C-alpha positions as CSV (number, residue, x, y, z in Angstrom):
1,E,92.2,-100.7,171.2
2,K,94.5,-97.9,170.7
3,A,93.0,-94.4,171.0
4,G,93.2,-92.1,168.1
5,H,94.7,-88.7,168.0
6,P,92.9,-86.3,170.5
7,W,92.0,-83.9,167.8
8,K,90.7,-86.5,165.3
9,Q,87.0,-86.1,166.1
10,K,87.4,-82.3,165.7
11,M,89.3,-82.7,162.4
12,D,86.7,-85.2,161.1
13,R,83.8,-82.7,161.9
14,L,85.7,-79.9,160.3
15,E,86.5,-82.0,157.2
16,A,82.8,-83.1,157.1
17,E,81.9,-79.4,157.0
18,A,84.2,-78.7,154.2
19,W,82.6,-81.6,152.2
20,R,79.1,-80.3,153.0
21,L,80.1,-76.9,151.6
22,Y,81.5,-78.6,148.4
23,A,78.2,-80.4,148.0
24,K,76.3,-77.2,148.5
25,Q,78.5,-75.6,145.6
26,Q,77.9,-78.6,143.4
27,G,74.1,-78.5,144.1
28,Q,73.9,-74.7,143.3
29,N,75.5,-75.5,140.0
30,G,72.9,-78.3,139.3
31,F,75.2,-81.3,139.9
32,H,72.9,-82.8,142.6
33,Q,73.9,-86.4,141.9
34,F,77.6,-85.4,142.2
35,A,76.8,-83.6,145.5
36,I,75.3,-86.7,146.9
37,A,77.6,-89.4,145.6
38,E,80.9,-87.5,146.1
39,H,80.6,-85.0,148.8
40,L,77.7,-85.7,151.1
41,Q,78.7,-89.4,151.4
42,K,82.1,-88.5,152.5
43,A,80.7,-85.9,155.0
44,I,78.4,-88.5,156.5
45,S,81.1,-91.2,156.8
46,L,83.3,-88.6,158.6
47,H,80.4,-87.2,160.9
48,P,77.6,-89.7,160.9
49,D,75.9,-88.1,164.0
50,R,75.2,-84.7,162.2
51,G,71.5,-84.6,161.2
52,E,71.9,-81.7,158.9
53,L,74.0,-83.9,156.5
54,Y,71.1,-86.4,156.1
55,F,68.7,-83.6,155.6
56,D,70.9,-82.0,152.9
57,R,71.0,-85.4,151.2
58,A,67.3,-85.7,151.2
59,M,66.9,-82.2,149.7
60,Y,69.3,-83.1,146.8
61,R,67.5,-86.2,146.1
62,L,64.2,-84.2,145.9
63,R,65.9,-81.7,143.5
64,L,66.9,-84.7,141.2
65,S,63.2,-85.7,140.9
66,S,62.5,-82.3,139.1
67,P,65.4,-80.1,138.8
68,Q,63.5,-77.1,137.2
69,A,61.5,-76.3,140.5
70,D,63.2,-74.9,143.7
71,V,62.8,-77.1,146.5
72,T,62.5,-74.2,149.0
73,D,59.6,-72.7,147.3
74,H,56.9,-72.9,150.1
75,E,54.2,-71.0,148.1
76,D,53.3,-73.9,145.7
77,L,54.3,-76.8,148.0
78,S,56.8,-77.9,145.4
79,I,58.4,-80.4,148.1
80,F,55.1,-82.3,148.1
81,S,54.8,-82.3,144.3
82,R,58.3,-83.6,144.1
83,L,57.7,-86.3,146.6
84,S,54.7,-87.5,144.4
85,R,57.1,-87.8,141.4
86,L,59.7,-89.9,143.2
87,Q,59.9,-93.7,142.4
88,E,59.3,-95.7,145.5
89,K,62.9,-96.7,146.1
90,D,63.9,-92.9,145.8
91,F,61.0,-91.9,148.1
92,Q,62.2,-94.4,150.7
93,K,65.8,-93.1,150.5
94,V,64.4,-89.5,151.2
95,L,62.2,-90.7,154.0
96,E,65.1,-92.6,155.6
97,D,67.5,-89.6,155.3
98,C,64.7,-87.3,157.0
99,E,64.3,-90.0,159.8
100,A,68.0,-90.1,160.2
101,A,68.1,-86.3,160.4
102,I,65.4,-86.1,162.9
103,S,67.0,-88.8,165.1
104,R,70.3,-87.1,165.3
105,D,69.2,-83.5,165.9
């Protein structure tokens, strides 16, 4: 098998970071589904060993479950209330992303 360009891995890592930042911008504007489908999927395909990308995707999925609450609000445990509102298939996706994040970091 022919080896790729010596900088390919570094370039993929940098491009993945750019897609992660695009996802963050979309998420801040309330476009969580777009952030997941378009930007984080591309970032993960370029740098699948980066746990932070899976964690970000899990957080955007939680935000989709109840967009009016802030997922980082620790005072009212909104993360747990969001988890309870997820349909089982969506809960499973969040759980899988969290497991992927932990196994990679």
